[in-house]
FILUM-273069 format. One line per field, with one value per residue (C-alpha): residue number from 1; x, y, z. Coordinates in nm, 2 decimals. Example, Ala and Ser with C-alpha at 12.3 -4.5 7.8 and 13.67 -1.06 7.14 Angstrom:
<atoms>
k = c(1_2)
x = c(1.23_1.37)
y = c(-0.45_-0.11)
z = c(0.78_0.71)
</atoms>
This chain:
<atoms>
k = c(1_2_3_4_5_6_7_8_9_10_11_12_13_14_15_16_17_18_19_20_21_22_23_24_25_26_27_28_29_30_31_32_33_34_35_36_37_38_39_40_41_42_43_44_45_46_47_48_49_50_51_52_53_54_55_56_57_58_59_60_61_62_63_64_65_66_67_68_69_70_71_72_73_74_75_76_77_78_79_80_81_82_83_84_85_86_87_88_89_90_91_92_93_94_95_96_97_98_99_100_101_102_103_104_105_106_107_108_109_110_111_112_113_114_115_116_117_118_119_120_121_122_123_124_125_126_127_128_129_130_131_132_133_134_135_136_137_138_139_140_141_142_143_144_145_146_147_148_149_150_151_152_153_154_155_156_157_158_159_160_161_162_163_164_165_166_167_168_169_170_171_172_173_174_175_176_177_178_179_180_181_182_183_184_185_186_187_188_189_190_191_192_193_194_195_196_197_198_199_200_201_202_203_204_205_206_207)
x = c(9.13_9.02_9.08_9.11_9.05_9.08_8.83_9.05_8.72_8.70_8.47_8.20_8.17_8.13_7.87_7.66_7.63_7.56_7.28_7.13_7.13_6.95_6.73_6.60_6.48_6.33_6.12_6.03_5.92_5.70_5.60_5.50_5.31_5.15_5.02_4.89_4.70_4.54_4.41_4.28_4.14_3.98_3.80_3.65_3.57_3.37_3.21_3.12_2.95_2.76_2.65_2.51_2.29_2.19_2.08_1.91_1.68_1.62_1.49_1.27_1.13_1.07_0.94_0.66_0.59_0.52_0.34_0.13_0.10_-0.04_-0.32_-0.42_-0.48_-0.65_-0.86_-0.92_-1.06_-1.25_-1.38_-1.48_-1.66_-1.86_-1.96_-2.08_-2.27_-2.43_-2.52_-2.67_-2.86_-2.99_-3.15_-3.27_-3.40_-3.54_-3.75_-4.01_-3.95_-4.09_-4.22_-4.39_-4.62_-4.69_-4.82_-5.02_-5.18_-5.27_-5.39_-5.61_-5.75_-5.84_-6.02_-6.26_-6.39_-6.31_-6.46_-6.12_-5.85_-5.51_-5.40_-5.08_-4.87_-4.53_-4.28_-4.05_-3.79_-3.87_-3.58_-3.59_-3.76_-3.57_-3.64_-3.78_-3.52_-3.58_-3.77_-3.57_-3.49_-3.74_-4.06_-4.34_-4.43_-4.45_-4.34_-4.57_-4.36_-4.25_-4.47_-4.20_-4.01_-4.13_-3.94_-4.11_-4.43_-4.64_-4.88_-5.19_-5.44_-5.72_-6.07_-6.36_-6.73_-6.82_-6.74_-6.80_-6.53_-6.30_-6.34_-6.27_-5.98_-5.84_-5.95_-5.73_-5.42_-5.47_-5.50_-5.18_-5.01_-4.73_-4.82_-4.81_-5.04_-5.33_-5.44_-5.72_-5.65_-5.96_-6.24_-6.42_-6.76_-6.77_-7.05_-7.33_-7.28_-6.97_-7.16_-6.96_-7.04_-6.77_-6.53_-6.15_-5.97_-5.60_-5.45_-5.11_-4.96_-4.66_-4.43)
y = c(0.84_0.79_0.51_0.51_0.21_0.20_-0.01_-0.27_-0.39_-0.37_-0.07_-0.32_-0.52_-0.19_-0.03_-0.36_-0.41_-0.01_-0.07_-0.38_-0.22_0.08_-0.16_-0.30_0.02_0.12_-0.23_-0.19_0.14_0.04_-0.30_-0.05_0.20_-0.15_-0.29_0.05_0.12_-0.25_-0.18_0.18_-0.03_-0.25_-0.05_0.14_-0.18_-0.28_0.09_0.12_-0.20_-0.14_0.20_-0.02_-0.22_0.05_0.22_-0.09_-0.06_0.29_0.24_-0.11_0.09_0.42_0.19_0.04_0.41_0.52_0.22_0.29_0.66_0.54_0.28_0.59_0.85_0.57_0.52_0.87_0.93_0.57_0.74_1.08_0.88_0.65_0.96_1.18_0.83_0.85_1.23_1.17_0.81_1.01_1.28_1.06_0.87_1.19_1.30_1.06_0.92_1.16_0.82_0.74_1.05_1.01_0.65_0.80_1.07_0.82_0.58_0.84_0.95_0.58_0.52_0.80_0.59_0.77_1.09_1.25_1.35_1.53_1.74_1.89_1.79_1.95_1.86_2.12_2.05_2.38_2.57_2.61_2.95_3.18_3.24_3.63_3.80_3.80_4.07_4.40_4.39_4.45_4.41_4.26_4.14_3.74_3.57_3.29_2.96_2.91_2.60_2.31_2.39_2.17_1.95_1.95_2.02_1.86_2.10_1.91_2.06_1.90_1.84_1.62_1.55_1.71_1.85_1.53_1.34_1.63_1.64_1.21_1.26_1.50_1.30_1.01_1.23_1.32_0.93_0.83_0.94_1.08_1.42_1.68_1.92_1.89_2.18_2.27_2.55_2.64_2.46_2.61_2.49_2.53_2.79_2.67_2.91_2.62_2.36_2.13_2.01_1.98_2.14_2.25_2.19_2.28_2.11_2.17_1.87_1.98_1.71)
z = c(5.68_5.33_5.14_4.77_4.49_4.19_3.98_3.73_3.60_3.22_3.10_2.93_3.23_3.46_3.21_3.20_3.54_3.59_3.34_3.52_3.86_3.67_3.48_3.79_3.99_3.73_3.71_4.08_4.01_3.70_3.95_4.23_4.00_3.88_4.16_4.30_3.95_3.94_4.33_4.21_3.90_4.15_4.38_4.10_3.93_4.27_4.29_3.94_3.98_4.32_4.08_3.82_4.02_4.22_3.88_3.76_4.01_4.01_3.66_3.79_4.08_3.80_3.55_3.78_3.92_3.54_3.50_3.80_3.69_3.35_3.49_3.73_3.41_3.28_3.58_3.59_3.21_3.29_3.63_3.43_3.15_3.39_3.58_3.26_3.15_3.52_3.48_3.12_3.23_3.55_3.31_3.11_3.41_3.56_3.22_3.09_2.75_2.46_2.29_2.66_2.63_2.29_2.37_2.70_2.48_2.20_2.49_2.61_2.27_2.24_2.54_2.42_2.15_1.83_1.95_2.03_1.77_1.82_1.50_1.66_1.97_2.10_2.40_2.52_2.84_3.06_3.22_3.58_3.69_3.84_4.22_4.32_4.50_4.92_5.04_5.20_5.54_5.78_5.56_5.66_5.34_5.28_4.99_4.92_4.80_4.46_4.27_4.20_3.88_3.60_3.38_3.08_2.92_2.65_2.47_2.29_2.01_1.84_1.82_1.96_1.91_2.21_2.58_2.74_2.52_2.56_2.95_2.95_2.74_3.00_3.29_3.12_3.08_3.47_3.58_3.38_3.69_3.48_3.41_3.74_3.58_3.30_3.23_2.98_2.80_2.57_2.45_2.18_2.00_1.64_1.53_1.33_1.02_0.99_0.94_1.20_1.52_1.77_2.01_1.92_2.26_2.34_2.65_2.82_3.07_3.30_3.41)
</atoms>
C-alpha cells in the first residue's frame, strides 16, 4: 500500500534545509579527507626526520673517513720522504767524505816532513763491475771468486825527494785504515839532464 504525502512547507524553507543537508555531508567528507591527509603527513614527517638523522650520521662518518684518508696520505708521503732521506744518508755514510780523504792525504804528506808534495788529486765513485757469465753446464773450468767491488777510487800524483819519502807516504795512507787498497802505480826518478833530483809518483787508492 503506497502512501503519498504532500510537503506543504514553503519552497524557500525546503531549499534552505536541502542546502544545509548537503553542506553537512560535504563537510563530513572534507573532514575525513583532512584527517587522513594529516595522519599521512605526520607519518611522512617522522620518516623524513629519521632519514635526516641517518644522513647526518652518514655525513659525520664520511667526514671521519675522509679525514683518516687525508692523514693516511700525508703519513705515506712523509714515510716516502723519510725512506728517501734514509737511503741518501746510508749512501753518504757508506762512502767516506771527500774532505776526509783530502785531509788524510794531506796528513800523510805532512808526516813526511815536507819531502812529499801532492800536485794532483782526483776522486771518482766506482760502479760495481758486472759479474762474469757462469760457465757452461758440464764444464770443468772453475771461475776464480771476484774481488769485492770498490766504492770509489782516489788518484794522487805528485813529487817526492827520494824513494824513501814516497814509500813513507804510501805506508801512511795504508795505515790510515780508510782505504782498502793503496797501490803505487809509478815512481820515476828525474834524469840527470833535467838538473833536478827526486821522484815523480802516481798512486791509486781504492775504497
